[in-house]
N, C-alpha and C positions, 0 to 999 in steps of 0.2 A: 511425536509427529510420525505418522505412518503413511501419509499420502500427500502428494503435491501436485498442483495444477496451475497452469499459467497461460494467459493470452496477454502479450505485452507488446510494447513498441520494438522490442528486441527479438521477438519470436513468438510463435503460436504454440509452444510447449515449453516445459521446464528446461529440457536439455539444451535447446536452441537459445533460450533466453540466458541461461547461466553461462554458456560458452561465450556468448556475445559480451556479456558483462565482464567476464575474466579477461577477455581480449581487449576491453576498453572501447567498444564500439558505440557510437551515438545513434539513437533512434529518431533523431529529429530530422525534419524535412518540411517542405511547403505543405500547407493544409490542402487536403483534397476533399474533405467532407462537404465543403461549401466554398463559394467564391469569396476569398478573404482579401481580395485586392484592394478594398477600400478601408481595411482595418490597419490600426497601427501595428499590430502583430499578425504576420501572415504565415506563420510556421508553427509547428507543434510536434510532439512525439506521438504519431498515430500508430495504431495497430495496422499491420500491412498484410495483404494476401489472405485476409479472413473472409470466407464465404460462408455465411451462416447456414445456407441451404445445404451445405455439405454435411451438416451435423443435426439440423433441426428441420422437421417437415414443414411444408408451406403453411398448413393450417395453424400450427403452433406459433410459427413465426409472426403471424398477425397479432399475437398476443404479447409479444415481447419487444420492448425497447432495446436499443443496441446494448445498453449497459447490462441488461438481463441476459442477453444472448451470450455476452462475454462470460458472465457469471455461470450460466448453465454449462457451457462447454468446458470451462476450467474446473468446475465442480465434477463433471464427468471424468476428466483426467485424474483428479485427485482421488475420487472414489475407486476408479479402476486401478490406479497405482497402489492403493492401500490393500486391495483385495478384500476389504471388509464385507462386501456384498456377498461373497461366497463363503463366509465363515459359517460353519455348521451351527444350527440352532440360534442364528442371529435374532436377537430381540429388537425388532425395528421400533418398538415403543421407547427404547432407550437410546435411540440415535437422534440427535438434534441437528439443527441447521441454524446458523447465525452468519448471514452474509450481509456486510455493511455497504452503505453507499453515503457519500457526503451530499450529493445532490439528487441522484436517481435519474428518472427519465426525462431529462432536459429536452432532448430532441423531440420526443412526443409532445411535451408541453408546448414547444415552439410551434410545431405543426398544427396543433389543435387551436392554440390561441390565435395564430395567424389566419386560420380558416375563419374563425369566428369574427375576427376584426374586419376581414375583407367582405364578409357576407352578412353582416349584422342586420342589414335592411330586410333580409328574409327571415330574421328570427335565428335563434341559436340552433346549431346543428352539430352535434359532436358524435364522434365514433364511440360506440358502446365500450370499446377496450381502452378509451382515453385514460380513465382514472386507474384501472388495474395495471396499465402499462407504465404509468408515470410514477406511482408511489415508490418510495425508496426501500420499502420492505419486501417488495414483490418477488425479488430474486430468491430470497429464502423460501418463499412459498412454492415457487416453481421447482426448486431443488428437492424439497420434501416430497412434492407430488411425483417427481421423477422416480424416486426410490421407495416411496411408502414409508418414509421416516416419520414417526409419530411423536418424537421427543420434542423438547422445547424448540420453538420456532419463531424467530423474529429478525428484524433488522436493527442495526444500530446507526444513529446519525449523530456524529460529533465532528463534523467537518472533516478535516484531513487527518484526524486522530481516529476516525470511525473504525477502520478495520483492526487497529491495535485494540480498541475497546471490545471489538467482537471476539478477538482471540482471548483476551483476558476474561470476558464473560464465560466463554466456553470452558476455559481452564477452571474457573471457580465453580461452575455448575457441576463439572466432573468431580472436583474435590468434595463438593457438598453431597455427592451421591445421587444427583438428579439425572445423570445420563452416563452411559458407558463411553460414548464417543460423540464428537461433533464434526460436521462439515462447516468450516468457518473461514472467513476471509473477507474480501471486498471486491467491488466492481464499480467502474465509473466510465461514462462516455459523455463528456461535456464539451467536446471540441466542435461546437456549433456557435452560430452568431451570438447568442445570449451569453454563452460562456466566455468566449473570447472578448466580446465587447464589454461584458461586465467587469472582467478582471482588468481589461485595458483602462477602463474608466477609473479604476483604483490605482493606476500606475504600478500594477503588481507584476505584469508580464514583461519579459525581455522583449525588446523591439529590434533585435540584431538580425533584421531580415536579410542582410548581405551574407550572413554566415550562421545558418541555423544550427549546424552540427557542433558549433563551439559556443553557442549562446548560453548554455547552462554551465556556469563555471563557478561553483561554490568556493568560497574562501579566496577568490581572486579580487583584486582591487577594482577591476573593470566589470564586475558583475552588475547586471542592471535589472534583475528581476527573474522570476522563474519561468520555465518552459512547460506548458501544459502537456500532460500525457493522458493516456487512456488504457483501459484494459481491465484484467481481473487476475488476482492471485487467490487461490483457495487451498486450504490445508485440511487434512483429516488429523484431528487431535483426539487421542484415544487413551483411556485409563490404562495404566501400565500392565496390570495383571490381565486385563481383557485382551490387550495386544499380544502379550506373551503366550496366552492360552491358545491362541489361534496361529501362533508361529509367525506373526507379522514382522516384516522388516521395520526397523525403527531408525529414522534418520537422526533424531536428536530429541532431547526432553525439553519441554517448556517447564521452567522451574520458578518463575516469578513474574508478577505484573504489578505495575504501579501507575496511579492516576492522580491528577492534580488539576487545579485551576489557576491561571495567572491572576484572575480577578483584577485585571489591569486595563485592558483596551479591547475594543471591538475586533481589531484585526492584527495589531502589532503584538509581538511577544514582549514579555517583561524585559526591560533592558538589562537587567542583571541576571536574567535567566532563572528567576526565582521558581516559577512553575516547573521548568525543566528539571531543576535540581531536586524538587520535591518529589516528582515522578520517578526519577532515577533512584533516589534514596528509598522510596517505597518499594520499588521493584527489587532492590538489593536485600532489603529487610525481609520481604516476602520469600525470597529465595534462600535466605540464610547465608548470604554471600558477602564478602568483602570486596572493596574496589580492586584489590590485587588479584582477584579470581577472574577478572574480565580481561580478555585479550583483544577484543574488537568491539568497536561501537559503529553501527550503521546510523549515522546521524541523520536528523531530519534534513538539514543542509540544503535548503531550497534554491540557493543562489540569490537571495535577497539581501540588500545592504544591512538591514537591521537584524534579521533572523539568524544569519550565520554567526554574527558576533555574540549574540546573547546566548546561543547554544554552547559555544566554546568556553564563554565565561563560566557557564554552569558546570561543564565537564571539569575544568581546571579547579574550580572551587570545591567541587565534591571529591574528585579523585587525587587532587594534590600531586605528589611526586609519581604516583601510579599513572597519572595521565600520560607521562612521558614513556611509558612501557607499552602503551596501547597502539593498535593501528585503528585509525579513524578513516572512514571514507563516506562520501555521499554518492550513492548509486543513481541519484536523480540527475547527476551530470550526464548520464547515459540514457535513462528512461524517461526523463522529464518528471513531472509531478503528477501522479495519478490521483490526486485529491483523496477521495474516500477509500480508494483501493491501495494507496501508497504504503500504509503500514503493513498490510499483508504481503505485498511484494518484497518489501525490505525485510520482513521476518523471514520469508522464503530465502532471500540472499544470505541472511544470517545463519539459517539452518545449513545451507550448502557450505558456507564458510567453515562452520564447525565440523561438518562431515568431511570435507576435503582438505582442510587446513590451507585454504587459499583465501586471501582478502581481496575482494574486487576493488578497482581503483576509483579515485576521484579524477575524472579526466578534465581536460580543458583549462588546466591551471596555466594562466597567462602572466600574472604579475602579482607580487605580494602586496597585501593590504598594509597601509601605514598605521592602521588602528592597532595599538599596542595590545588589545585584548585577543587578537588573532596571533597566537604564539607559534611561529613557524619551526620551533624546536619540537613541536608535536609532530607525529607521524601521520600526515593526512593521506598517505598512500597515493600521492599525486601521479597520475598519468599511466602507471603501470601496476598490475596486480602483484602482490607479494605473498610468497609461500612462508608460512610460519605456523607453529602450533596454535590452534584456536580452541581452547578448552571451553570457553563460554563467550557468547556474544550478546550484546545489549543493543536494542533497536528502538529509536525514539520516533514518535509522531506527535506533531502538534497542530492544532486547528484553530481557525477563526472562532472567537468567543473565549479564547484562553484555555481551550481543552488540551491536556497533556496526557499521553499514555505511553508507557515504556514496557517492552517485553524482553525477558532474558531467556535464551536458550543455551543449553550446554550439551556436550558430548554424552551420549548414552553409554553406560557401561553396566554390565550385570552386577 
């Protein structure tokens, strides 16, 4: 990893986001993107103080849904941070882009569908940018056009596992010799009526409207659903010798990726954590690592009654006694759940944890769950960041449809 970029509920760059995460700050607050007063959930983890016109000219803005705006600005940060664009004799035919989204341009879809419904007696009338603004792969296209990167270019859609899958794809394509580097990650902007209302109808969201900042409380008995987030995290993943040849700074190494399916339920995780265990096992095998080599797990940890339990069962089942030597934390307690972008943001947190030997906390722990499968002898890093050596970190992301994807990063050493 040679470049990092982030637009998140905690800040509009990597440094601000990371400092807020280490400090245990919540990004939640009342919804401002629309009038949510009639919704069961009236709060979310929105991006704050982001003015797209500060970064993107007005003509181009007409072509970009908010999710793609986030992706483009975060990608610019990552590319600039990496310095790859200034590399001598850069072969842009071997630089690829894979930016994922779980949903894509939901706001654009709402606007256009609403217009059509209200004006159907006059016949259909759609904005010519409707389709290219809405589709979930278009952020990758915009980033490639921004820099003239002609390598492999596409989006990944696997619900909330999407951007972990994007990172794994980039990793594997580099190993196969198909590219020298990738701009990869995810973006999402679904805090709009259809997003909030749709998840409300599934009873998936917290309804703790009286205390948004404490609503995301993974592994607490009083958790009542996830808090929706938005934003983008983008990483530059580069073949090692290519990075060394140009003298790039290296944050960490990606060393393994694992994927699996629960093959169990449309939205619920497997109750025994079967798919989660398979993905983590595959990632460890890919990395050639043992459970004892991992010091930190950034868990999916959405603050849902079923999901939190199944993930912990999978970790204890796989890691055994090594589970009690780990730090575990859910940064969703601070950022909310960024859906298709969540894997990339949590991979970024894992990279920073490895780089700086700090584990960000799981905030808002209010009460212990009586479920025996949540073993509080584990170190959940409750409420306060912890300094420790982090040789390697494992990051989980799971999505509706039973999609599971795990990424492992470790310290870089010559």
